[in-house]
PDB file as gemmi writes it, atoms N, CA and C in Angstrom:
CRYST1    1.000    1.000    1.000  90.00  90.00  90.00 P 1                      
ATOM      1  N   MET A   1      -0.164  -2.500  13.930  1.00  0.00           N  
ATOM      2  CA  MET A   1      -1.460  -2.674  13.676  1.00  0.00           C  
ATOM      3  C   MET A   1      -1.374  -0.742  14.793  1.00  0.00           C  
ATOM      4  N   ASN A   2      -1.091  -1.181  14.893  1.00  0.00           N  
ATOM      5  CA  ASN A   2      -0.871   0.305  16.083  1.00  0.00           C  
ATOM      6  C   ASN A   2      -0.535   1.173  15.376  1.00  0.00           C  
ATOM      7  N   TRP A   3       1.049   0.978  14.853  1.00  0.00           N  
ATOM      8  CA  TRP A   3       1.019   1.807  13.618  1.00  0.00           C  
ATOM      9  C   TRP A   3      -0.260   2.111  12.498  1.00  0.00           C  
ATOM     10  N   LEU A   4      -0.565   0.954  12.069  1.00  0.00           N  
ATOM     11  CA  LEU A   4      -1.747   1.786  10.806  1.00  0.00           C  
ATOM     12  C   LEU A   4      -2.533   2.530  11.665  1.00  0.00           C  
ATOM     13  N   GLN A   5      -3.310   2.450  13.283  1.00  0.00           N  
ATOM     14  CA  GLN A   5      -4.380   3.112  13.519  1.00  0.00           C  
ATOM     15  C   GLN A   5      -3.573   4.160  13.980  1.00  0.00           C  
ATOM     16  N   LYS A   6      -2.262   5.103  14.323  1.00  0.00           N  
ATOM     17  CA  LYS A   6      -1.951   6.138  14.154  1.00  0.00           C  
ATOM     18  C   LYS A   6      -2.237   7.160  12.924  1.00  0.00           C  
ATOM     19  N   VAL A   7      -1.823   5.959  11.325  1.00  0.00           N  
ATOM     20  CA  VAL A   7      -1.511   6.605  10.450  1.00  0.00           C  
ATOM     21  C   VAL A   7      -2.919   6.708  10.397  1.00  0.00           C  
ATOM     22  N   ASP A   8      -4.143   6.104  10.811  1.00  0.00           N  
ATOM     23  CA  ASP A   8      -5.533   6.860  10.253  1.00  0.00           C  
ATOM     24  C   ASP A   8      -6.425   7.629  10.447  1.00  0.00           C  
ATOM     25  N   GLU A   9      -5.634   8.364  12.265  1.00  0.00           N  
ATOM     26  CA  GLU A   9      -5.852   9.127  13.045  1.00  0.00           C  
ATOM     27  C   GLU A   9      -5.682  10.771  11.973  1.00  0.00           C  
ATOM     28  N   VAL A  10      -4.568  10.281  11.633  1.00  0.00           N  
ATOM     29  CA  VAL A  10      -3.184  11.967  10.997  1.00  0.00           C  
ATOM     30  C   VAL A  10      -3.888  11.232   9.724  1.00  0.00           C  
ATOM     31  N   ILE A  11      -4.572  10.586   9.015  1.00  0.00           N  
ATOM     32  CA  ILE A  11      -4.721  10.585   8.272  1.00  0.00           C  
ATOM     33  C   ILE A  11      -6.352  11.713   8.678  1.00  0.00           C  
ATOM     34  N   GLU A  12      -6.986  11.067   9.474  1.00  0.00           N  
ATOM     35  CA  GLU A  12      -8.389  11.313  10.013  1.00  0.00           C  
ATOM     36  C   GLU A  12      -7.880  13.015  10.191  1.00  0.00           C  
ATOM     37  N   LYS A  13      -7.081  13.856  11.006  1.00  0.00           N  
ATOM     38  CA  LYS A  13      -6.897  15.348  11.340  1.00  0.00           C  
ATOM     39  C   LYS A  13      -6.931  16.019  10.382  1.00  0.00           C  
ATOM     40  N   ALA A  14      -6.017  15.427   9.174  1.00  0.00           N  
ATOM     41  CA  ALA A  14      -5.705  16.135   7.990  1.00  0.00           C  
ATOM     42  C   ALA A  14      -7.177  16.503   7.363  1.00  0.00           C  
ATOM     43  N   ASN A  15      -8.008  15.438   7.091  1.00  0.00           N  
ATOM     44  CA  ASN A  15      -9.574  15.283   6.055  1.00  0.00           C  
ATOM     45  C   ASN A  15     -10.019  16.731   7.344  1.00  0.00           C  
ATOM     46  N   GLN A  16     -10.362  17.007   8.557  1.00  0.00           N  
ATOM     47  CA  GLN A  16     -11.247  17.608   9.202  1.00  0.00           C  
ATOM     48  C   GLN A  16      -9.709  19.279   9.366  1.00  0.00           C  
ATOM     49  N   LEU A  17      -8.914  18.800   8.407  1.00  0.00           N  
ATOM     50  CA  LEU A  17      -8.654  20.555   8.372  1.00  0.00           C  
ATOM     51  C   LEU A  17      -9.090  20.716   6.938  1.00  0.00           C  
ATOM     52  N   GLN A  18      -8.942  19.568   6.202  1.00  0.00           N  
ATOM     53  CA  GLN A  18      -9.132  20.687   4.261  1.00  0.00           C  
ATOM     54  C   GLN A  18     -10.904  20.063   4.188  1.00  0.00           C  
ATOM     55  N   ASN A  19     -11.593  19.965   5.398  1.00  0.00           N  
ATOM     56  CA  ASN A  19     -12.547  20.295   5.342  1.00  0.00           C  
ATOM     57  C   ASN A  19     -13.455  21.509   6.373  1.00  0.00           C  
ATOM     58  N   ASP A  20     -12.767  22.476   6.622  1.00  0.00           N  
ATOM     59  CA  ASP A  20     -12.858  22.743   7.720  1.00  0.00           C  
ATOM     60  C   ASP A  20     -14.191  24.121   7.136  1.00  0.00           C  
ATOM     61  N   PRO A  21     -14.791  24.553   8.085  1.00  0.00           N  
ATOM     62  CA  PRO A  21     -15.444  25.377   7.677  1.00  0.00           C  
ATOM     63  C   PRO A  21     -15.464  26.931   7.269  1.00  0.00           C  
ATOM     64  N   ARG A  22     -14.067  27.359   8.551  1.00  0.00           N  
ATOM     65  CA  ARG A  22     -13.936  28.692   8.587  1.00  0.00           C  
ATOM     66  C   ARG A  22     -12.117  28.200   7.770  1.00  0.00           C  
ATOM     67  N   ARG A  23     -12.328  27.409   6.582  1.00  0.00           N  
ATOM     68  CA  ARG A  23     -10.614  27.426   5.763  1.00  0.00           C  
ATOM     69  C   ARG A  23     -11.293  28.569   4.233  1.00  0.00           C  
ATOM     70  N   THR A  24     -12.570  28.199   4.824  1.00  0.00           N  
ATOM     71  CA  THR A  24     -12.891  29.534   3.182  1.00  0.00           C  
ATOM     72  C   THR A  24     -13.241  30.651   3.744  1.00  0.00           C  
ATOM     73  N   ASN A  25     -13.332  31.048   4.704  1.00  0.00           N  
ATOM     74  CA  ASN A  25     -13.596  31.820   5.112  1.00  0.00           C  
ATOM     75  C   ASN A  25     -11.631  33.358   5.192  1.00  0.00           C  
ATOM     76  N   ALA A  26     -10.561  31.827   4.957  1.00  0.00           N  
ATOM     77  CA  ALA A  26      -9.379  32.864   5.296  1.00  0.00           C  
ATOM     78  C   ALA A  26      -8.726  32.534   3.960  1.00  0.00           C  
ATOM     79  N   ARG A  27      -9.360  32.698   3.083  1.00  0.00           N  
ATOM     80  CA  ARG A  27      -8.629  33.046   1.357  1.00  0.00           C  
ATOM     81  C   ARG A  27      -9.465  34.737   1.340  1.00  0.00           C  
ATOM     82  N   CYS A  28      -8.221  34.974   0.279  1.00  0.00           N  
ATOM     83  CA  CYS A  28      -7.980  36.730  -0.486  1.00  0.00           C  
ATOM     84  C   CYS A  28      -9.600  37.372  -1.085  1.00  0.00           C  
ATOM     85  N   SER A  29      -9.982  36.244  -1.593  1.00  0.00           N  
ATOM     86  CA  SER A  29     -10.641  36.701  -2.563  1.00  0.00           C  
ATOM     87  C   SER A  29     -12.721  36.821  -2.543  1.00  0.00           C  
ATOM     88  N   ARG A  30     -12.638  35.971  -0.856  1.00  0.00           N  
ATOM     89  CA  ARG A  30     -13.697  36.760  -0.607  1.00  0.00           C  
ATOM     90  C   ARG A  30     -13.984  37.714   0.223  1.00  0.00           C  
ATOM     91  N   TRP A  31     -12.888  38.108   0.790  1.00  0.00           N  
ATOM     92  CA  TRP A  31     -13.162  39.556   1.403  1.00  0.00           C  
ATOM     93  C   TRP A  31     -12.284  40.081   0.613  1.00  0.00           C  
ATOM     94  N   PRO A  32     -12.970  41.372   1.593  1.00  0.00           N  
ATOM     95  CA  PRO A  32     -11.276  42.809   1.072  1.00  0.00           C  
ATOM     96  C   PRO A  32      -9.718  42.802   1.694  1.00  0.00           C  
ATOM     97  N   PHE A  33     -10.266  41.595   2.799  1.00  0.00           N  
ATOM     98  CA  PHE A  33      -8.432  41.528   2.909  1.00  0.00           C  
ATOM     99  C   PHE A  33      -8.616  40.166   3.498  1.00  0.00           C  
ATOM    100  N   PRO A  34      -7.891  39.595   3.801  1.00  0.00           N  
ATOM    101  CA  PRO A  34      -7.463  38.075   4.386  1.00  0.00           C  
ATOM    102  C   PRO A  34      -7.984  38.576   6.155  1.00  0.00           C  
ATOM    103  N   ASN A  35      -8.278  37.006   6.107  1.00  0.00           N  
ATOM    104  CA  ASN A  35      -8.480  37.138   7.790  1.00  0.00           C  
ATOM    105  C   ASN A  35      -6.919  36.631   8.255  1.00  0.00           C  
ATOM    106  N   LEU A  36      -5.912  37.711   9.143  1.00  0.00           N  
ATOM    107  CA  LEU A  36      -4.635  36.766   9.346  1.00  0.00           C  
ATOM    108  C   LEU A  36      -4.901  36.137  10.580  1.00  0.00           C  
ATOM    109  N   VAL A  37      -6.094  35.879  12.030  1.00  0.00           N  
ATOM    110  CA  VAL A  37      -5.895  35.232  13.014  1.00  0.00           C  
ATOM    111  C   VAL A  37      -6.245  34.236  12.966  1.00  0.00           C  
ATOM    112  N   LEU A  38      -7.379  34.258  11.574  1.00  0.00           N  
ATOM    113  CA  LEU A  38      -7.714  32.613  11.321  1.00  0.00           C  
ATOM    114  C   LEU A  38      -6.563  32.285  10.361  1.00  0.00           C  
ATOM    115  N   ARG A  39      -6.130  32.277   9.159  1.00  0.00           N  
ATOM    116  CA  ARG A  39      -5.435  32.461   8.290  1.00  0.00           C  
ATOM    117  C   ARG A  39      -3.664  31.290   9.467  1.00  0.00           C  
ATOM    118  N   HIS A  40      -3.728  32.365  10.551  1.00  0.00           N  
ATOM    119  CA  HIS A  40      -1.963  31.790  11.332  1.00  0.00           C  
ATOM    120  C   HIS A  40      -2.594  30.356  11.614  1.00  0.00           C  
ATOM    121  N   GLN A  41      -4.124  30.434  12.756  1.00  0.00           N  
ATOM    122  CA  GLN A  41      -4.597  29.355  13.384  1.00  0.00           C  
ATOM    123  C   GLN A  41      -4.216  27.641  12.230  1.00  0.00           C  
ATOM    124  N   LEU A  42      -4.597  28.059  11.415  1.00  0.00           N  
ATOM    125  CA  LEU A  42      -4.902  27.194  10.667  1.00  0.00           C  
ATOM    126  C   LEU A  42      -3.928  26.603  10.042  1.00  0.00           C  
ATOM    127  N   SER A  43      -2.425  27.534   9.864  1.00  0.00           N  
ATOM    128  CA  SER A  43      -1.289  26.837   9.004  1.00  0.00           C  
ATOM    129  C   SER A  43      -0.325  26.399  10.790  1.00  0.00           C  
ATOM    130  N   ARG A  44      -0.826  26.859  11.623  1.00  0.00           N  
ATOM    131  CA  ARG A  44      -0.537  26.048  12.748  1.00  0.00           C  
ATOM    132  C   ARG A  44      -0.511  24.909  13.279  1.00  0.00           C  
ATOM    133  N   LYS A  45      -1.886  24.712  12.507  1.00  0.00           N  
ATOM    134  CA  LYS A  45      -2.289  22.957  12.728  1.00  0.00           C  
ATOM    135  C   LYS A  45      -2.356  21.908  11.373  1.00  0.00           C  
ATOM    136  N   ALA A  46      -2.036  22.875  10.756  1.00  0.00           N  
ATOM    137  CA  ALA A  46      -1.392  22.126   8.953  1.00  0.00           C  
ATOM    138  C   ALA A  46       0.331  21.685   9.914  1.00  0.00           C  
ATOM    139  N   THR A  47       0.781  23.121   9.894  1.00  0.00           N  
ATOM    140  CA  THR A  47       2.224  22.840  10.918  1.00  0.00           C  
ATOM    141  C   THR A  47       2.396  21.017  11.853  1.00  0.00           C  
ATOM    142  N   LYS A  48       1.403  21.316  12.668  1.00  0.00           N  
ATOM    143  CA  LYS A  48       1.336  20.050  12.953  1.00  0.00           C  
ATOM    144  C   LYS A  48       0.757  19.033  12.628  1.00  0.00           C  
ATOM    145  N   ILE A  49      -0.245  19.068  12.138  1.00  0.00           N  
ATOM    146  CA  ILE A  49       0.469  17.507  10.627  1.00  0.00           C  
ATOM    147  C   ILE A  49       1.473  17.352  10.281  1.00  0.00           C  
ATOM    148  N   VAL A  50       1.502  17.921   9.945  1.00  0.00           N  
ATOM    149  CA  VAL A  50       2.550  17.595   9.243  1.00  0.00           C  
ATOM    150  C   VAL A  50       3.712  16.849   9.913  1.00  0.00           C  
ATOM    151  N   LYS A  51       3.687  17.463  11.240  1.00  0.00           N  
ATOM    152  CA  LYS A  51       4.970  17.343  11.996  1.00  0.00           C  
ATOM    153  C   LYS A  51       4.633  15.348  12.555  1.00  0.00           C  
ATOM    154  N   ASP A  52       3.114  15.636  12.793  1.00  0.00           N  
ATOM    155  CA  ASP A  52       2.720  13.565  12.785  1.00  0.00           C  
ATOM    156  C   ASP A  52       2.752  13.337  12.089  1.00  0.00           C  
ATOM    157  N   VAL A  53       2.586  13.731  10.277  1.00  0.00           N  
ATOM    158  CA  VAL A  53       2.913  12.627   9.234  1.00  0.00           C  
ATOM    159  C   VAL A  53       4.911  12.304   9.571  1.00  0.00           C  
ATOM    160  N   VAL A  54       5.371  12.876   9.609  1.00  0.00           N  
ATOM    161  CA  VAL A  54       7.051  12.925   9.675  1.00  0.00           C  
ATOM    162  C   VAL A  54       6.880  11.471  10.593  1.00  0.00           C  
ATOM    163  N   HIS A  55       6.469  11.438  12.225  1.00  0.00           N  
ATOM    164  CA  HIS A  55       7.025  11.243  12.927  1.00  0.00           C  
ATOM    165  C   HIS A  55       6.108   9.927  12.648  1.00  0.00           C  
ATOM    166  N   VAL A  56       5.134   9.536  11.951  1.00  0.00           N  
ATOM    167  CA  VAL A  56       4.393   8.254  11.682  1.00  0.00           C  
ATOM    168  C   VAL A  56       4.980   7.459  11.299  1.00  0.00           C  
ATOM    169  N   GLN A  57       5.412   8.718   9.394  1.00  0.00           N  
ATOM    170  CA  GLN A  57       6.323   7.802   8.673  1.00  0.00           C  
ATOM    171  C   GLN A  57       7.800   7.623   8.626  1.00  0.00           C  
ATOM    172  N   GLY A  58       8.137   7.786  10.046  1.00  0.00           N  
ATOM    173  CA  GLY A  58       9.441   7.588  10.071  1.00  0.00           C  
ATOM    174  C   GLY A  58       8.845   5.837  10.865  1.00  0.00           C  
ATOM    175  N   LYS A  59       8.244   6.223  12.309  1.00  0.00           N  
ATOM    176  CA  LYS A  59       8.108   4.974  12.748  1.00  0.00           C  
ATOM    177  C   LYS A  59       7.432   3.355  11.950  1.00  0.00           C  
ATOM    178  N   GLY A  60       7.467   4.065  10.138  1.00  0.00           N  
ATOM    179  CA  GLY A  60       6.442   2.715   9.709  1.00  0.00           C  
ATOM    180  C   GLY A  60       7.959   1.871   9.045  1.00  0.00           C  
ATOM    181  N   THR A  61       9.021   2.204   9.710  1.00  0.00           N  
ATOM    182  CA  THR A  61      10.213   1.311   8.666  1.00  0.00           C  
ATOM    183  C   THR A  61      10.161   0.005   9.613  1.00  0.00           C  
ATOM    184  N   PHE A  62       9.924  -1.194   8.426  1.00  0.00           N  
ATOM    185  CA  PHE A  62       9.576  -2.810   9.054  1.00  0.00           C  
ATOM    186  C   PHE A  62      10.397  -3.071   8.973  1.00  0.00           C  
ATOM    187  N   ASP A  63      11.383  -3.965   9.313  1.00  0.00           N  
ATOM    188  CA  ASP A  63      12.385  -4.587   8.780  1.00  0.00           C  
ATOM    189  C   ASP A  63      11.856  -5.970   8.408  1.00  0.00           C  
ATOM    190  N   ARG A  64      11.114  -6.623   8.908  1.00  0.00           N  
ATOM    191  CA  ARG A  64      10.181  -7.651   8.185  1.00  0.00           C  
ATOM    192  C   ARG A  64       8.872  -8.170   8.512  1.00  0.00           C  
ATOM    193  N   ILE A  65       7.643  -7.810   8.137  1.00  0.00           N  
ATOM    194  CA  ILE A  65       6.717  -8.481   8.072  1.00  0.00           C  
ATOM    195  C   ILE A  65       5.365  -9.304   8.325  1.00  0.00           C  
ATOM    196  N   GLY A  66       5.695 -10.408   7.524  1.00  0.00           N  
ATOM    197  CA  GLY A  66       5.909 -11.370   8.098  1.00  0.00           C  
ATOM    198  C   GLY A  66       7.156 -13.015   8.044  1.00  0.00           C  
ATOM    199  N   TYR A  67       6.249 -13.901   8.580  1.00  0.00           N  
ATOM    200  CA  TYR A  67       7.251 -14.855   8.611  1.00  0.00           C  
ATOM    201  C   TYR A  67       6.791 -16.061   6.766  1.00  0.00           C  
ATOM    202  N   LEU A  68       7.409 -15.943   6.145  1.00  0.00           N  
ATOM    203  CA  LEU A  68       6.953 -17.339   5.328  1.00  0.00           C  
ATOM    204  C   LEU A  68       6.919 -18.358   5.948  1.00  0.00           C  
ATOM    205  N   PRO A  69       6.654 -19.328   6.223  1.00  0.00           N  
ATOM    206  CA  PRO A  69       6.099 -21.422   6.625  1.00  0.00           C  
ATOM    207  C   PRO A  69       7.334 -21.833   6.021  1.00  0.00           C  
ATOM    208  N   ILE A  70       8.020 -22.605   6.971  1.00  0.00           N  
ATOM    209  CA  ILE A  70       9.336 -23.198   6.126  1.00  0.00           C  
ATOM    210  C   ILE A  70       8.127 -24.665   5.688  1.00  0.00           C  
ATOM    211  N   LEU A  71       8.323 -24.694   4.237  1.00  0.00           N  
ATOM    212  CA  LEU A  71       8.158 -26.335   3.853  1.00  0.00           C  
ATOM    213  C   LEU A  71       9.250 -27.351   4.048  1.00  0.00           C  
ATOM    214  N   ASP A  72       8.657 -28.240   4.215  1.00  0.00           N  
ATOM    215  CA  ASP A  72       9.608 -29.537   4.668  1.00  0.00           C  
ATOM    216  C   ASP A  72      10.223 -30.298   2.992  1.00  0.00           C  
ATOM    217  N   GLY A  73      11.092 -31.520   2.332  1.00  0.00           N  
ATOM    218  CA  GLY A  73      11.072 -31.934   1.445  1.00  0.00           C  
ATOM    219  C   GLY A  73      10.562 -32.437   0.605  1.00  0.00           C  
ATOM    220  N   GLU A  74       9.462 -32.518   0.926  1.00  0.00           N  
ATOM    221  CA  GLU A  74       8.411 -33.029   0.390  1.00  0.00           C  
ATOM    222  C   GLU A  74       7.562 -32.317  -0.326  1.00  0.00           C  
ATOM    223  N   THR A  75       6.990 -31.590   0.311  1.00  0.00           N  
ATOM    224  CA  THR A  75       5.836 -30.521  -0.511  1.00  0.00           C  
ATOM    225  C   THR A  75       6.878 -29.570  -0.838  1.00  0.00           C  
ATOM    226  N   SER A  76       5.978 -29.113  -2.108  1.00  0.00           N  
ATOM    227  CA  SER A  76       6.367 -27.104  -2.522  1.00  0.00           C  
ATOM    228  C   SER A  76       5.964 -26.925  -3.509  1.00  0.00           C  
ATOM    229  N   SER A  77       5.655 -25.594  -3.398  1.00  0.00           N  
ATOM    230  CA  SER A  77       4.412 -24.621  -4.187  1.00  0.00           C  
ATOM    231  C   SER A  77       4.673 -25.338  -5.872  1.00  0.00           C  
ATOM    232  N   SER A  78       5.585 -25.395  -5.864  1.00  0.00           N  
ATOM    233  CA  SER A  78       5.818 -25.617  -7.781  1.00  0.00           C  
ATOM    234  C   SER A  78       6.020 -26.928  -8.355  1.00  0.00           C  
ATOM    235  N   SER A  79       6.028 -27.500  -7.169  1.00  0.00           N  
ATOM    236  CA  SER A  79       5.809 -29.351  -8.210  1.00  0.00           C  
ATOM    237  C   SER A  79       4.388 -29.667  -7.720  1.00  0.00           C  
ATOM    238  N   ALA A  80       4.045 -30.339  -9.267  1.00  0.00           N  
ATOM    239  CA  ALA A  80       3.475 -30.883  -9.674  1.00  0.00           C  
ATOM    240  C   ALA A  80       2.181 -32.287  -9.176  1.00  0.00           C  
ATOM    241  N   THR A  81       3.464 -32.648  -7.842  1.00  0.00           N  
ATOM    242  CA  THR A  81       2.746 -34.057  -7.565  1.00  0.00           C  
ATOM    243  C   THR A  81       1.617 -33.474  -6.480  1.00  0.00           C  
ATOM    244  N   ARG A  82       1.233 -34.777  -5.915  1.00  0.00           N  
ATOM    245  CA  ARG A  82       0.087 -34.841  -4.989  1.00  0.00           C  
ATOM    246  C   ARG A  82       0.278 -36.415  -4.738  1.00  0.00           C  
ATOM    247  N   GLY A  83       0.763 -36.339  -3.806  1.00  0.00           N  
ATOM    248  CA  GLY A  83       0.578 -37.802  -2.940  1.00  0.00           C  
ATOM    249  C   GLY A  83       1.342 -38.782  -3.336  1.00  0.00           C  
ATOM    250  N   GLY A  84       2.506 -38.031  -4.467  1.00  0.00           N  
ATOM    251  CA  GLY A  84       3.037 -39.228  -5.242  1.00  0.00           C  
ATOM    252  C   GLY A  84       2.736 -39.247  -6.771  1.00  0.00           C  
ATOM    253  N   GLU A  85       1.306 -38.725  -6.395  1.00  0.00           N  
ATOM    254  CA  GLU A  85       0.872 -38.763  -8.400  1.00  0.00           C  
ATOM    255  C   GLU A  85       1.626 -37.499  -9.069  1.00  0.00           C  
ATOM    256  N   ASN A  86       1.982 -38.098  -9.799  1.00  0.00           N  
ATOM    257  CA  ASN A  86       2.904 -36.998 -11.216  1.00  0.00           C  
ATOM    258  C   ASN A  86       1.714 -36.677 -12.197  1.00  0.00           C  
ATOM    259  N   TYR A  87       1.230 -35.038 -11.998  1.00  0.00           N  
ATOM    260  CA  TYR A  87      -0.046 -35.521 -13.225  1.00  0.00           C  
ATOM    261  C   TYR A  87       0.602 -34.704 -14.223  1.00  0.00           C  
ATOM    262  N   GLU A  88       0.983 -35.367 -15.453  1.00  0.00           N  
ATOM    263  CA  GLU A  88       1.181 -34.927 -16.419  1.00  0.00           C  
ATOM    264  C   GLU A  88       0.560 -33.358 -17.083  1.00  0.00           C  
ATOM    265  N   THR A  89      -0.419 -33.313 -17.194  1.00  0.00           N  
ATOM    266  CA  THR A  89      -0.977 -31.525 -17.714  1.00  0.00           C  
ATOM    267  C   THR A  89      -0.264 -30.808 -16.979  1.00  0.00           C  
ATOM    268  N   ARG A  90       0.351 -30.988 -15.537  1.00  0.00           N  
ATOM    269  CA  ARG A  90       0.069 -29.769 -15.054  1.00  0.00           C  
ATOM    270  C   ARG A  90       1.749 -30.082 -15.297  1.00  0.00           C  
ATOM    271  N   GLU A  91       2.186 -31.073 -15.697  1.00  0.00           N  
ATOM    272  CA  GLU A  91       4.211 -30.846 -15.621  1.00  0.00           C  
ATOM    273  C   GLU A  91       3.710 -30.201 -17.682  1.00  0.00           C  
ATOM    274  N   THR A  92       3.281 -30.533 -18.483  1.00  0.00           N  
ATOM    275  CA  THR A  92       3.571 -29.828 -19.016  1.00  0.00           C  
ATOM    276  C   THR A  92       2.623 -27.996 -19.540  1.00  0.00           C  
ATOM    277  N   LEU A  93       1.814 -27.446 -18.568  1.00  0.00           N  
ATOM    278  CA  LEU A  93       1.414 -26.599 -18.731  1.00  0.00           C  
ATOM    279  C   LEU A  93       2.686 -25.316 -17.971  1.00  0.00           C  
ATOM    280  N   LYS A  94       3.345 -25.871 -17.119  1.00  0.00           N  
ATOM    281  CA  LYS A  94       4.226 -25.785 -16.277  1.00  0.00           C  
ATOM    282  C   LYS A  94       5.529 -25.397 -16.887  1.00  0.00           C  
ATOM    283  N   GLU A  95       6.282 -26.177 -18.312  1.00  0.00           N  
ATOM    284  CA  GLU A  95       6.808 -26.347 -19.466  1.00  0.00           C  
ATOM    285  C   GLU A  95       6.817 -25.209 -20.417  1.00  0.00           C  
ATOM    286  N   ASN A  96       5.078 -25.093 -20.407  1.00  0.00           N  
ATOM    287  CA  ASN A  96       4.482 -24.252 -21.647  1.00  0.00           C  
ATOM    288  C   ASN A  96       4.917 -22.643 -21.233  1.00  0.00           C  
ATOM    289  N   ILE A  97       4.798 -22.789 -19.444  1.00  0.00           N  
ATOM    290  CA  ILE A  97       4.607 -21.447 -19.074  1.00  0.00           C  
ATOM    291  C   ILE A  97       6.574 -20.579 -18.586  1.00  0.00           C  
ATOM    292  N   MET A  98       7.297 -21.384 -18.759  1.00  0.00           N  
ATOM    293  CA  MET A  98       8.170 -21.446 -19.097  1.00  0.00           C  
ATOM    294  C   MET A  98       8.663 -21.522 -19.976  1.00  0.00           C  
ATOM    295  N   LYS A  99       8.953 -21.834 -21.376  1.00  0.00           N  
ATOM    296  CA  LYS A  99       9.117 -20.978 -22.612  1.00  0.00           C  
ATOM    297  C   LYS A  99       8.229 -19.908 -22.788  1.00  0.00           C  
ATOM    298  N   ALA A 100       7.228 -19.410 -22.800  1.00  0.00           N  
ATOM    299  CA  ALA A 100       6.998 -18.327 -22.976  1.00  0.00           C  
ATOM    300  C   ALA A 100       7.849 -17.104 -22.280  1.00  0.00           C  
ATOM    301  N   LEU A 101       7.447 -17.599 -21.129  1.00  0.00           N  
ATOM    302  CA  LEU A 101       8.674 -16.481 -20.686  1.00  0.00           C  
ATOM    303  C   LEU A 101       9.978 -16.425 -20.948  1.00  0.00           C  
ATOM    304  N   ALA A 102      10.746 -17.493 -21.518  1.00  0.00           N  
ATOM    305  CA  ALA A 102      12.049 -17.527 -21.957  1.00  0.00           C  
ATOM    306  C   ALA A 102      11.660 -16.627 -23.711  1.00  0.00           C  
ATOM    307  N   HIS A 103      10.972 -16.525 -24.101  1.00  0.00           N  
ATOM    308  CA  HIS A 103      10.780 -15.550 -25.131  1.00  0.00           C  
ATOM    309  C   HIS A 103      10.797 -14.568 -25.309  1.00  0.00           C  
ATOM    310  N   ASN A 104      12.046 -13.152 -25.142  1.00  0.00           N  
ATOM    311  CA  ASN A 104      11.934 -12.233 -25.985  1.00  0.00           C  
ATOM    312  C   ASN A 104      10.775 -11.240 -26.101  1.00  0.00           C  
ATOM    313  N   ASN A 105      10.007 -11.695 -26.796  1.00  0.00           N  
ATOM    314  CA  ASN A 105       9.065 -11.002 -27.201  1.00  0.00           C  
ATOM    315  C   ASN A 105       7.830 -10.677 -26.808  1.00  0.00           C  
ATOM    316  N   SER A 106       7.975 -12.042 -25.631  1.00  0.00           N  
ATOM    317  CA  SER A 106       6.470 -12.422 -24.584  1.00  0.00           C  
ATOM    318  C   SER A 106       6.535 -10.949 -23.919  1.00  0.00           C  
ATOM    319  N   CYS A 107       5.043  -9.748 -23.747  1.00  0.00           N  
ATOM    320  CA  CYS A 107       4.782  -8.786 -23.247  1.00  0.00           C  
ATOM    321  C   CYS A 107       4.426  -9.605 -22.025  1.00  0.00           C  
ATOM    322  N   ASN A 108       2.790  -9.809 -22.015  1.00  0.00           N  
ATOM    323  CA  ASN A 108       1.854 -10.543 -20.987  1.00  0.00           C  
ATOM    324  C   ASN A 108       1.544 -11.770 -21.300  1.00  0.00           C  
ATOM    325  N   ILE A 109       1.837 -12.310 -19.558  1.00  0.00           N  
ATOM    326  CA  ILE A 109       1.244 -14.108 -20.228  1.00  0.00           C  
ATOM    327  C   ILE A 109       0.234 -13.848 -19.171  1.00  0.00           C  
ATOM    328  N   GLY A 110      -0.916 -14.842 -18.999  1.00  0.00           N  
ATOM    329  CA  GLY A 110      -1.267 -14.745 -18.662  1.00  0.00           C  
ATOM    330  C   GLY A 110      -2.096 -16.142 -17.599  1.00  0.00           C  
ATOM    331  N   VAL A 111      -1.643 -16.292 -17.018  1.00  0.00           N  
ATOM    332  CA  VAL A 111      -2.109 -17.444 -16.281  1.00  0.00           C  
ATOM    333  C   VAL A 111      -3.659 -18.020 -14.823  1.00  0.00           C  
ATOM    334  N   TYR A 112      -4.353 -18.565 -15.714  1.00  0.00           N  
ATOM    335  CA  TYR A 112      -5.826 -17.710 -14.163  1.00  0.00           C  
ATOM    336  C   TYR A 112      -5.996 -19.853 -14.087  1.00  0.00           C  
ATOM    337  N   GLY A 113      -7.139 -20.050 -13.219  1.00  0.00           N  
ATOM    338  CA  GLY A 113      -7.844 -21.514 -12.307  1.00  0.00           C  
ATOM    339  C   GLY A 113      -7.226 -21.455 -11.442  1.00  0.00           C  
ATOM    340  N   LEU A 114      -7.285 -22.434 -10.390  1.00  0.00           N  
ATOM    341  CA  LEU A 114      -7.712 -23.052  -9.371  1.00  0.00           C  
ATOM    342  C   LEU A 114      -6.308 -22.456  -8.976  1.00  0.00           C  
ATOM    343  N   GLY A 115      -5.784 -22.151  -7.559  1.00  0.00           N  
ATOM    344  CA  GLY A 115      -4.241 -22.312  -7.016  1.00  0.00           C  
ATOM    345  C   GLY A 115      -4.266 -23.373  -6.845  1.00  0.00           C  
TER     346      GLY A 115                                                      
END                                                                             
């Protein structure tokens, strides 16, 4: 959460620099010559933001994000039983899905309904 907060802060800094009203005066097209002092100030801010981005990106490598709960032997997400009852329709649906996955010419397989 702290890392995400720092990422949001860096994004906000970058957006502020992008939307800085002085930025339009630093271009050559509007004035006969560029405002070199303003361009230097804006480039220093941009360089600092780039350093912040690299720093935050380096800290964003996580070994693990979450842990899956350990399932006991009786319950499984792929089982078609509930309380020892076997539902034939679920078994046939599961078999049909596995057959569709086995076909080489299948591109998309849609599975919908309640979890």
